[in-house]
VEXVEX-915581 format. One line per field, with one value per residue (C-alpha): residue number from 1; y, z, x. Coordinates in steps of 0.2 Angstrom, whole numbers. Example, Ala and Ser with C-alpha at 12.3 -4.5 7.8 and 13.67 -1.06 7.14 Angstrom:
seq = c(1/2)
yy = c(-22/-5)
zz = c(39/36)
xx = c(62/68)
//
This chain:
seq = c(1/2/3/4/5/6/7/8/9/10/11/12/13/14/15/16/17/18/19/20/21/22/23/24/25/26/27/28/29/30/31/32/33/34/35/36/37/38/39/40/41/42/43/44/45/46/47/48/49/50/51/52/53/54/55/56/57/58/59/60/61/62/63/64/65/66/67/68/69/70/71/72/73/74/75/76/77/78/79/80/81/82/83/84/85/86/87/88/89/90/91/92/93/94/95/96/97/98/99/100/101/102/103/104/105/106/107/108/109/110/111/112/113/114/115/116/117/118/119/120/121/122/123/124/125/126/127/128/129/130/131/132/133/134/135/136/137/138/139/140/141/142/143/144/145/146/147/148/149/150/151/152/153/154/155/156/157/158/159/160/161/162/163/164/165/166/167/168/169/170/171/172/173/174/175/176/177/178/179/180/181/182/183/184/185/186/187/188/189/190/191/192/193/194/195/196/197/198/199/200/201/202/203/204/205/206/207/208/209/210/211/212/213/214/215/216/217/218/219/220/221/222/223/224/225/226/227/228/229/230/231/232/233/234/235)
yy = c(275/257/247/248/263/280/290/297/288/302/302/286/284/271/264/259/254/243/240/230/243/259/268/262/270/286/285/284/298/309/306/303/311/329/337/321/320/308/302/287/283/270/257/267/260/275/279/294/301/312/315/306/316/323/306/303/288/281/272/263/248/231/225/208/191/184/190/208/211/201/214/230/225/219/236/246/236/237/252/263/256/254/246/242/236/233/225/230/221/210/191/178/167/149/147/155/157/173/187/200/216/205/212/199/202/189/178/166/164/147/144/131/145/141/160/158/142/148/167/164/145/146/129/131/132/143/159/171/189/198/209/217/225/211/215/233/231/220/232/247/238/236/254/259/246/237/218/210/191/184/169/160/163/155/164/157/160/155/165/154/135/119/112/121/111/121/118/105/117/128/114/108/125/130/145/153/164/166/181/182/192/190/175/184/199/189/179/195/202/186/185/204/206/218/220/215/213/210/216/210/214/199/204/187/172/158/144/156/167/182/198/216/227/241/254/245/243/260/260/243/246/263/254/243/259/268/254/253/271/272/257/265/280/267/258)
zz = c(351/347/332/321/329/328/340/356/371/377/359/361/372/385/374/356/343/330/313/301/287/289/278/290/304/295/291/310/314/301/305/323/332/336/337/329/326/315/327/317/298/299/285/280/296/302/320/325/343/346/357/356/366/377/380/372/360/348/332/322/310/315/297/292/301/317/315/311/325/337/334/334/350/359/356/361/377/382/374/376/391/383/394/382/364/354/337/325/309/297/296/286/293/292/294/286/303/303/292/283/294/310/324/334/351/352/368/362/348/342/331/324/325/335/340/358/361/354/360/377/381/381/375/373/355/361/371/378/377/392/406/406/389/382/396/393/375/378/390/379/364/375/380/361/357/346/344/346/345/358/350/347/331/322/319/304/296/279/268/253/256/245/255/256/272/288/297/311/324/320/322/338/346/338/329/319/309/304/304/305/321/337/344/344/352/366/368/370/382/393/394/398/410/398/392/374/365/347/338/320/307/296/278/270/271/265/261/251/244/250/253/258/242/241/243/258/267/274/282/289/297/305/317/323/324/334/346/349/352/364/373/375/385/398/400)
xx = c(918/916/923/907/898/907/895/902/896/885/876/868/852/849/835/838/826/834/827/838/838/848/835/821/831/832/813/809/821/813/795/795/810/812/830/836/855/864/877/885/887/901/898/882/874/865/862/851/847/833/817/801/788/802/812/828/829/841/837/849/851/857/860/854/857/864/882/877/865/877/890/879/869/885/893/878/876/895/903/888/880/863/850/835/836/820/822/808/807/798/795/788/774/775/756/741/734/744/739/748/751/749/761/770/778/791/791/806/817/823/838/850/863/879/881/875/885/901/900/893/892/873/869/850/843/828/831/818/816/825/819/802/801/790/777/778/775/760/752/756/747/732/732/733/719/731/731/748/751/763/773/789/798/812/828/836/853/846/835/834/834/831/817/800/796/795/811/811/817/802/790/798/795/779/787/774/786/804/816/835/841/831/840/857/850/842/858/868/856/855/874/876/861/852/834/829/813/807/792/789/776/771/776/775/764/776/763/752/766/756/766/764/766/779/765/758/774/776/758/761/777/772/760/775/786/773/771/789/791/776/782/799/791/787/804)
//
């Protein structure tokens, strides 16, 4: 077992879906997986492994922020020999060109974070998705008649900030939305030669302060979850 995940090696599948929230992982396991088994509860970060349409898949939380997903994804890739990780989460849109419930298939994540530089000597401030998962997700969405938006996003270490202006790095790389994890996931995958993708649902429009209500959130996130699961069948 790893430091932060207590599952046995054989209890983690080669494909892992990573929401940020442990309860979202539980929701996916309860509603979509058959024969789901809770394989790790360390720090109340839940990991479940089960079958989706006959294929073994693990779903487990990453926690919030670059340091947290940096730890969990690294241990999954190295200690458990996971090949594919898909982050599934929410994001805030920097522009009203995006709408609530839009689904983003992330091409590149830009960040001011020093994570990649000091962990792996990757000096770039923008890192792409890794492997072929992005293309698989895109093709799967088309098969499902589901619209996804390919885009760059900003991975920020900051949730609350003094200025209401769009951060300079987001403008520089035409990032339409902001979240807090993808950059570290992509950096780990790049360094380790693994596959990584990120699918996001727009839950907030920052300029207009629109947001998905609590009642709407489950419906909104189900579409993203189902896209990730259907895509995983094709990895």
